[in-house]
C-alpha positions in Angstrom: -52.5 29.9 -23.3 -51.1 33.3 -24.1 -47.3 33.4 -24.4 -47.2 36.9 -22.8 -49.6 36.0 -19.9 -48.4 35.0 -16.5 -50.4 32.3 -14.7 -49.3 33.4 -11.2 -47.3 36.4 -9.8 -44.4 34.0 -9.2 -44.5 32.3 -12.6 -43.0 33.7 -15.7 -44.5 34.0 -19.2 -43.0 32.2 -22.2 -41.8 35.4 -23.7 -40.0 36.4 -20.6 -38.3 33.0 -20.4 -37.2 33.1 -24.1 -35.9 36.6 -23.8 -34.2 36.2 -20.5 -30.9 34.4 -21.0 -28.9 31.5 -19.7 -30.7 29.9 -16.7 -34.2 29.1 -17.9 -34.3 25.3 -18.3 -36.3 24.6 -15.1 -38.8 27.4 -15.7 -39.2 26.6 -19.3 -39.8 22.9 -18.6 -42.5 23.7 -15.9 -44.1 26.2 -18.3 -44.3 23.6 -21.1 -45.7 20.9 -18.7 -48.4 23.4 -17.5 -49.2 24.2 -21.1 -49.9 20.5 -21.8 -52.5 20.3 -18.9 -55.2 21.9 -21.0 -57.1 20.5 -24.0 -56.5 23.5 -26.2 -53.5 25.8 -26.3 -53.4 29.1 -28.1 -50.2 31.0 -28.4 -50.4 34.7 -29.3 -47.9 37.5 -29.7 -45.8 35.3 -32.0 -44.1 38.4 -33.5 -42.7 39.6 -30.1 -41.7 36.2 -29.0 -39.7 35.3 -32.1 -38.2 38.7 -32.8 -36.1 38.3 -29.7 -34.9 34.8 -30.6 -32.6 34.1 -33.5 -33.3 30.7 -35.1 -31.1 28.9 -37.6 -32.6 28.0 -40.9 -32.7 24.3 -39.9 -34.8 25.0 -36.9 -37.3 27.4 -38.5 -39.5 24.6 -39.9 -40.4 23.6 -36.3 -42.0 27.0 -35.7 -44.3 27.0 -38.7 -48.0 27.3 -38.0 -50.3 24.4 -39.0 -53.4 26.0 -40.4 -56.8 24.4 -39.8 -59.4 24.0 -42.6 -62.2 25.3 -40.5 -61.5 27.2 -37.3 -65.2 26.9 -36.1 -64.9 23.1 -35.9 -61.8 23.2 -33.7 -58.8 21.0 -34.1 -59.4 17.4 -35.2 -56.5 15.0 -35.4 -55.3 14.5 -38.9 -57.4 17.3 -40.4 -54.8 19.9 -40.8 -54.1 21.1 -44.3 -50.3 20.7 -44.0 -50.6 17.1 -42.6 -53.1 16.1 -45.3 -51.0 17.6 -48.1 -47.9 15.9 -46.8 -49.5 12.4 -46.7 -51.2 12.9 -50.1 -47.9 14.0 -51.7 -46.1 11.0 -50.1 -48.7 8.5 -51.3 -48.7 10.0 -54.8 -44.9 10.1 -54.9 -44.8 6.4 -53.9 -47.4 5.5 -56.6 -45.4 7.4 -59.3 -42.2 5.7 -58.1 -43.8 2.2 -58.2 -45.2 2.9 -61.7 -41.8 4.1 -62.9 -40.0 1.0 -61.6 -42.6 -1.4 -63.1 -42.3 0.3 -66.5 -38.5 0.4 -66.3 -38.2 -3.2 -65.2 -40.5 -4.5 -67.9 -38.8 -2.5 -70.6 -35.4 -3.5 -69.4 -36.2 -7.2 -69.3 -37.8 -7.0 -72.7 -34.7 -5.3 -74.1 -32.5 -7.9 -72.6 -34.6 -10.7 -74.2 -34.5 -8.9 -77.6 -30.7 -8.3 -77.4 -30.2 -12.0 -76.6 -32.2 -13.0 -79.7 -30.6 -10.5 -82.0 -27.1 -10.7 -80.5 -24.1 -11.3 -82.7 -22.8 -14.8 -83.0 -19.3 -14.4 -82.0 -16.6 -16.9 -81.3 -13.9 -16.9 -78.7 -12.4 -13.6 -77.6 -8.9 -15.0 -78.0 -8.2 -17.0 -81.1 -4.7 -18.2 -79.9 -4.6 -21.9 -79.4 -2.7 -23.0 -76.3 0.6 -24.8 -76.8 2.6 -27.1 -74.6 5.4 -25.3 -72.7 3.5 -21.9 -72.8 3.4 -19.8 -69.6 -0.1 -18.8 -68.5 -2.0 -17.1 -65.7 -4.8 -18.9 -63.9 -7.8 -16.7 -63.3 -8.9 -16.7 -59.6 -12.2 -14.9 -59.0 -11.4 -13.8 -55.4 -7.9 -12.5 -56.1 -6.9 -9.3 -57.9 -5.3 -9.9 -61.3 -1.8 -9.1 -60.0 -2.0 -12.0 -57.6 -3.3 -14.7 -60.0 -1.1 -17.8 -59.9 0.9 -18.8 -63.0 1.9 -22.1 -64.5 3.3 -23.9 -67.6 1.1 -25.9 -69.9 2.3 -29.6 -69.8 -0.4 -31.3 -71.8 -3.6 -30.4 -73.7 -6.9 -32.2 -73.0 -9.2 -32.7 -76.0 -13.0 -33.2 -75.9 -15.0 -35.7 -78.1 -15.4 -33.1 -80.8 -11.6 -32.8 -81.1 -11.3 -29.3 -79.6 -9.0 -28.4 -76.6 -11.3 -27.8 -73.6 -8.8 -28.0 -70.7 -5.1 -28.1 -70.0 -2.8 -29.8 -67.5 -0.6 -27.2 -65.8 2.6 -27.4 -63.8 2.6 -24.9 -60.9 5.7 -23.3 -59.4 5.6 -25.8 -56.5 5.9 -28.7 -59.0 2.2 -29.7 -58.5 0.1 -30.6 -61.5 -3.5 -29.3 -61.9 -6.1 -29.5 -64.7 -8.0 -26.3 -65.5 -10.5 -25.3 -68.2 -9.5 -23.0 -71.0 -11.9 -20.3 -69.9 -9.8 -19.4 -66.9 -6.4 -19.7 -68.6 -4.9 -16.4 -69.8 -1.8 -16.5 -72.0 1.2 -14.7 -70.5 3.3 -12.8 -73.0 6.9 -13.0 -72.1 
C-alpha cells in the first residue's frame, strides 16, 4: 500500500491523515485496519510522510526500516537482518555473562578457601575480662545499637577449661538473665 495513494475518493491517504491535524483518530484507525487486510504492505514516499511529522528521539526507533537479506525471496518471518542480529547479540551476551559469573564465582570461592587456610590466628577482639558489678550492653540483632538493653554483671559462669564463657546479668527491671560473652559489650562510664 502506498502512503500517498487513496483507496477510494472518500478515503484519505496516510500522508493526508498525518499532516492534517487534530481529528484523525477514526480515519487513521480505519486506514491501519484496511492496511492489515493484505498479505504484503509497502509504504513509499517516506520522506514526504515524515518531514511533516516531528518525532521525539524516543519514538524514532519505531520508524526504522527492517531490511531484508534478499528482496527477491520476499519477507519470511524471523529472517530480517535486524531481528537476527538482535537475537544473536542477545545469545552471545548471555553466554559471555554466564561465563563471567562462573569464573568469578569459582575464583571467589577459591580465594575464600585460601584465605581461610592462611588466615591469621587471632584471639578475642576485646581482651578485657568481665568483672562483677560492671555495666554492660547486651547485643540484640534486631535492634539498633542505641536501643540495646543494658545490665549489671552479678556473677561469672566458668566453663570446664576454667574460662569465663557467660555471665549472669541483672536488668533494670530486677530480672536476672544469663548471656554468653560474645553478645556482651562493656559500657564505659
